[in-house]
Kinemage of the C-alpha trace (Angstrom):
@kinemage 1
@onewidth
@group {chain A} dominant
@subgroup {mainchain}
@vectorlist {calphas} color= white
{ca met a 1} P 131.121 103.591 86.042
{ca asp a 2} L 127.310 103.591 86.253
{ca leu a 3} L 126.817 107.115 87.601
{ca his a 4} L 123.051 106.905 87.151
{ca gly a 5} L 122.880 103.736 89.257
{ca leu a 6} L 125.018 105.315 91.987
{ca ile a 7} L 122.847 108.449 92.137
{ca ala a 8} L 119.638 106.415 92.122
{ca gly a 9} L 121.051 104.292 94.939
{ca ile a 10} L 121.945 107.377 97.001
{ca val a 11} L 118.479 108.888 96.534
{ca thr a 12} L 116.888 105.571 97.501
{ca gly a 13} L 119.078 105.343 100.590
{ca leu a 14} L 118.367 108.959 101.576
{ca ala a 15} L 114.623 108.334 101.423
{ca gly a 16} L 114.879 105.092 103.416
{ca gly a 17} L 117.312 106.576 105.936
{ca phe a 18} L 115.267 109.718 106.535
{ca thr a 19} L 112.082 107.791 107.270
{ca ser a 20} L 114.093 105.387 109.450
{ca gly a 21} L 115.563 108.161 111.579
{ca leu a 22} L 112.317 110.119 111.785
{ca leu a 23} L 110.095 107.172 112.701
{ca gly a 24} L 112.683 105.114 114.596
{ca val a 25} L 112.261 102.019 112.434
{ca ser a 26} L 114.823 100.061 110.481
{ca pro a 27} L 114.972 101.373 106.898
{ca gly a 28} L 113.898 98.067 105.364
{ca gly a 29} L 110.197 98.741 104.908
{ca gly a 30} L 110.834 102.002 103.140
{ca leu a 31} L 113.779 100.605 101.180
{ca val a 32} L 111.671 97.894 99.576
{ca val a 33} L 109.104 100.450 98.402
{ca phe a 34} L 111.711 103.025 97.353
{ca ser a 35} L 113.734 100.355 95.489
{ca val a 36} L 110.634 99.442 93.491
{ca leu a 37} L 109.722 103.095 92.929
{ca leu a 38} L 113.148 104.679 92.285
{ca leu a 39} L 115.256 101.746 91.049
{ca gly a 40} L 112.502 99.883 89.207
{ca ala a 41} L 113.522 96.678 90.995
{ca glu a 42} L 111.462 93.472 90.887
{ca gln a 43} L 109.963 92.505 94.266
{ca his a 44} L 112.507 89.791 95.159
{ca val a 45} L 115.397 92.037 94.085
{ca ala a 46} L 114.007 95.010 96.050
{ca gln a 47} L 113.831 92.815 99.150
{ca gly a 48} L 117.392 91.591 98.583
{ca ile a 49} L 118.672 95.181 98.241
{ca ser a 50} L 116.914 96.110 101.471
{ca leu a 51} L 118.345 93.205 103.493
{ca ile a 52} L 121.928 93.582 102.227
{ca ala a 53} L 121.963 97.375 102.692
{ca gln a 54} L 120.954 96.955 106.333
{ca ile a 55} L 123.949 94.815 107.301
{ca pro a 56} L 126.261 97.829 107.944
{ca pro a 57} L 125.430 99.878 111.092
{ca thr a 58} L 123.834 102.767 109.188
{ca ser a 59} L 121.660 103.843 112.146
{ca leu a 60} L 124.548 104.926 114.403
{ca ala a 61} L 123.957 108.639 113.840
{ca gly a 62} L 120.253 108.259 114.527
{ca ile a 63} L 120.889 106.341 117.758
{ca arg a 64} L 123.232 109.073 118.968
{ca arg a 65} L 120.496 111.676 118.458
{ca tyr a 66} L 118.014 109.605 120.463
{ca trp a 67} L 120.630 108.908 123.147
{ca asp a 68} L 121.495 112.599 123.509
{ca ser a 69} L 117.802 113.283 124.114
{ca gly a 70} L 117.788 110.935 127.129
{ca asn a 71} L 116.292 107.823 125.538
{ca arg a 72} L 117.712 104.443 126.545
{ca ser a 73} L 117.392 100.842 125.349
{ca pro a 74} L 117.403 97.990 127.944
{ca leu a 75} L 120.061 95.398 127.061
{ca arg a 76} L 117.780 92.497 128.029
{ca trp a 77} L 115.196 93.644 125.508
{ca ile a 78} L 117.799 93.843 122.746
{ca val a 79} L 119.153 90.338 123.466
{ca leu a 80} L 115.738 88.658 123.523
{ca leu a 81} L 114.408 90.570 120.520
{ca gly a 82} L 117.621 89.727 118.628
{ca ile a 83} L 117.353 85.992 119.358
{ca gly a 84} L 113.771 85.888 118.132
{ca phe a 85} L 114.682 87.991 115.106
{ca leu a 86} L 117.511 85.703 113.959
{ca val a 87} L 115.362 82.575 114.095
{ca gly a 88} L 112.375 84.196 112.407
{ca gly a 89} L 114.543 85.844 109.742
{ca val a 90} L 116.022 82.609 108.426
{ca ile a 91} L 112.624 80.908 108.298
{ca gly a 92} L 111.110 83.880 106.491
{ca ala a 93} L 113.887 84.036 103.887
{ca tyr a 94} L 113.446 80.387 102.924
{ca leu a 95} L 109.682 80.822 102.742
{ca ala a 96} L 110.204 83.782 100.374
{ca asn a 97} L 112.123 81.452 98.079
{ca leu a 98} L 108.909 79.447 97.626
{ca ala a 99} L 106.672 82.450 96.942
{ca thr a 100} L 105.985 84.272 93.680
{ca ser a 101} L 106.538 88.008 93.286
{ca arg a 102} L 102.770 88.614 93.272
{ca val a 103} L 102.294 86.654 96.506
{ca leu a 104} L 105.069 88.668 98.166
{ca gln a 105} L 103.534 91.953 97.011
{ca trp a 106} L 100.087 91.163 98.391
{ca thr a 107} L 101.529 89.748 101.605
{ca tyr a 108} L 103.488 92.979 101.971
{ca val a 109} L 100.278 95.000 101.562
{ca ala a 110} L 98.385 92.837 104.086
{ca tyr a 111} L 101.290 93.116 106.536
{ca leu a 112} L 101.304 96.918 106.309
{ca ile a 113} L 97.529 97.122 106.726
{ca leu a 114} L 97.744 94.927 109.860
{ca leu a 115} L 100.468 97.122 111.382
{ca asp a 116} L 98.538 100.245 110.441
{ca ala a 117} L 95.408 98.935 112.181
{ca met a 118} L 97.388 98.089 115.323
{ca leu a 119} L 98.893 101.578 115.412
{ca phe a 120} L 95.512 103.217 114.865
{ca leu a 121} L 93.830 101.181 117.599
{ca arg a 122} L 96.684 102.004 119.968
{ca arg a 123} L 96.183 105.682 119.257
{ca glu a 124} L 92.437 105.405 119.821
{ca his a 125} L 93.031 103.764 123.194
{ca lys a 126} L 95.319 106.583 124.262
{ca asp a 127} L 92.924 109.282 123.108
{ca ser a 128} L 89.977 107.668 124.901
{ca asp a 129} L 91.538 107.552 128.338
{ca gly a 130} L 93.724 110.645 127.949
{ca glu a 131} L 96.805 108.970 129.364
{ca val a 132} L 100.167 108.142 127.914
{ca ala a 133} L 101.517 104.678 128.611
{ca ser a 134} L 104.376 104.540 131.109
{ca pro a 135} L 107.640 102.692 130.458
{ca ala a 136} L 107.435 98.917 130.792
{ca pro a 137} L 110.832 97.766 132.109
{ca asp a 138} L 109.605 94.311 133.128
{ca leu a 139} L 108.404 92.930 129.813
{ca ser a 140} L 108.225 89.148 129.875
{ca thr a 141} L 110.776 87.004 128.066
{ca ile a 142} L 108.058 85.271 126.033
{ca ala a 143} L 106.545 88.573 124.906
{ca leu a 144} L 109.902 89.910 123.731
{ca leu a 145} L 110.759 86.651 121.926
{ca ile a 146} L 107.384 86.690 120.153
{ca val a 147} L 107.810 90.306 119.009
{ca gly a 148} L 111.372 89.547 117.854
{ca ser a 149} L 110.305 86.370 116.016
{ca phe a 150} L 107.450 88.140 114.239
{ca ala a 151} L 109.754 90.996 113.246
{ca gly a 152} L 112.371 88.520 111.985
{ca leu a 153} L 109.827 86.446 110.071
{ca ser a 154} L 108.479 89.551 108.352
{ca ser a 155} L 112.042 90.690 107.660
{ca gly a 156} L 113.102 87.467 105.978
{ca phe a 157} L 109.880 86.913 104.056
{ca leu a 158} L 109.303 90.507 102.959
{ca gly a 159} L 112.901 91.745 102.824
{ca ile a 160} L 112.385 94.495 105.375
{ca gly a 161} L 114.431 95.230 108.464
{ca gly a 162} L 111.741 94.277 110.946
{ca gly a 163} L 112.024 97.637 112.688
{ca leu a 164} L 108.459 98.595 111.828
{ca ala a 165} L 107.118 95.389 113.392
{ca thr a 166} L 109.381 95.942 116.412
{ca val a 167} L 108.108 99.484 116.984
{ca val a 168} L 104.476 98.459 116.531
{ca gly a 169} L 104.880 95.350 118.697
{ca leu a 170} L 106.506 97.278 121.516
{ca ser a 171} L 104.363 100.422 121.394
{ca ala a 172} L 100.953 99.130 120.287
{ca val a 173} L 100.969 95.686 121.919
{ca leu a 174} L 103.332 95.926 124.909
{ca arg a 175} L 102.547 99.587 125.705
{ca val a 176} L 106.128 100.862 125.544
{ca pro a 177} L 106.243 104.650 124.947
{ca gln a 178} L 106.629 105.487 121.250
{ca ile a 179} L 109.984 107.244 121.484
{ca gln a 180} L 111.492 104.408 123.581
{ca ala a 181} L 110.177 101.798 121.150
{ca gln a 182} L 111.851 103.712 118.323
{ca met a 183} L 115.147 103.805 120.222
{ca val a 184} L 115.015 100.037 120.847
{ca ser a 185} L 114.295 99.412 117.157
{ca leu a 186} L 117.265 101.491 116.032
{ca val a 187} L 119.648 99.824 118.501
{ca leu a 188} L 118.439 96.402 117.353
{ca ser a 189} L 119.251 97.414 113.779
{ca leu a 190} L 122.933 97.775 114.780
{ca ile a 191} L 123.105 93.993 115.170
{ca pro a 192} L 123.535 92.382 111.713
{ca thr a 193} L 120.356 90.360 112.215
{ca thr a 194} L 119.546 90.541 108.492
{ca leu a 195} L 122.810 88.776 107.564
{ca pro a 196} L 121.431 85.182 107.431
{ca ser a 197} L 118.372 86.140 105.361
{ca ala a 198} L 120.454 88.495 103.177
{ca trp a 199} L 122.764 85.569 102.399
{ca val a 200} L 119.787 83.486 101.250
{ca tyr a 201} L 118.645 86.290 98.933
{ca trp a 202} L 122.207 86.797 97.620
{ca gln a 203} L 122.551 83.105 96.803
{ca gln a 204} L 119.324 83.294 94.809
{ca gly a 205} L 120.662 86.249 92.797
{ca trp a 206} L 118.119 88.679 94.232
{ca ser a 207} L 120.262 91.788 94.507
{ca thr a 208} L 121.846 94.533 92.395
{ca ser a 209} L 125.329 95.868 91.591
{ca trp a 210} L 127.750 96.751 94.354
{ca leu a 211} L 127.793 100.356 93.104
{ca val a 212} L 124.068 100.777 93.619
{ca leu a 213} L 124.318 99.083 97.029
{ca ala a 214} L 127.133 101.468 98.010
{ca gly a 215} L 124.954 104.417 97.041
{ca val a 216} L 122.025 103.052 99.070
{ca ile a 217} L 124.206 102.539 102.156
{ca leu a 218} L 125.710 106.042 101.872
{ca gly a 219} L 122.235 107.533 101.527
{ca leu a 220} L 121.024 105.555 104.545
{ca ile a 221} L 123.752 106.988 106.783
{ca val a 222} L 123.087 110.607 105.804
{ca gly a 223} L 119.300 110.299 105.691
{ca asn a 224} L 119.126 108.564 109.078
{ca asp a 225} L 120.973 111.444 110.722
{ca phe a 226} L 118.634 114.067 109.271
{ca gly a 227} L 115.515 112.071 110.145
{ca ser a 228} L 116.545 111.470 113.751
{ca arg a 229} L 117.385 115.158 114.251
{ca leu a 230} L 113.839 116.005 113.229
{ca ala a 231} L 112.306 113.193 115.338
{ca asn a 232} L 113.658 114.688 118.551
{ca arg a 233} L 111.925 118.001 117.763
{ca val a 234} L 108.503 116.467 117.052
{ca asp a 235} L 105.785 115.608 119.583
{ca arg a 236} L 105.302 111.842 120.100
{ca ser a 237} L 101.638 112.003 119.029
{ca gln a 238} L 102.747 113.612 115.772
{ca leu a 239} L 105.338 110.873 115.308
{ca arg a 240} L 102.663 108.205 115.702
{ca gly a 241} L 100.409 109.988 113.230
{ca thr a 242} L 103.277 110.314 110.768
{ca leu a 243} L 104.071 106.617 111.128
{ca ile a 244} L 100.435 105.696 110.428
{ca ala a 245} L 100.385 107.946 107.339
{ca phe a 246} L 103.700 106.502 106.089
{ca val a 247} L 102.553 102.901 106.474
{ca thr a 248} L 99.248 103.721 104.756
{ca leu a 249} L 101.002 105.305 101.766
{ca met a 250} L 103.375 102.340 101.441
{ca ala a 251} L 100.449 99.903 101.509
{ca ala a 252} L 98.570 101.915 98.874
{ca tyr a 253} L 101.574 102.072 96.551
{ca met a 254} L 102.396 98.371 96.849
{ca ala a 255} L 98.734 97.496 96.242
{ca tyr a 256} L 98.876 99.617 93.074
{ca lys a 257} L 102.027 97.774 91.925
{ca ala a 258} L 100.452 94.395 92.647
{ca leu a 259} L 97.398 95.309 90.564
{ca ser a 260} L 99.364 96.747 87.634
């Protein structure tokens, strides 16, 4: 039994799960970075680990914490975001098959910088007018499909869960309150939307042992619960600032790996 691999997988999952619960995003973005950092995985393999580990409903505990705090997720949003996600995810996974590891790394960095800029500009808009955006229950079908498709495309191509793109798309572009956007992202992660793209990665051999995957999934469940407990005690402006800092650090680390 590879005890070292199991422990490394648990630590990786704990890190990804904690950031997922705290920031209300699927753990994929963090899992890719943490798999490279803690497991020493190659970029394609790190993305495969991330997609496969997100198939089980590891965010249940986090969703319960958000739900107990009065946050809700409109079913219509989930359905439309999920449809867009599934289509975009398959396309992204096949495109990843055509890309080199270096191309994926730099695309990952550019993707994070874009999301970071959108979050920062959203924050600046709020600070300038002194108002917090109100809930947007009547989001258009097209807008939700576009956000879902972009999240799915980034998920399949970069091996992430798409939760980060979902939160940014809803909060920064469609003006949904941060905490509600995080709730929607976590609920969306319950649907096995990464299954088609995970299958593509698995067929290509871009994964790791089942023992390591089991450790990652276990860590995700525990870490998500701890992160979501903390999220409901933190001011929403602090959550947005933390999300910006987290995305910035991930971009910096992946840029370093791409250059080395």
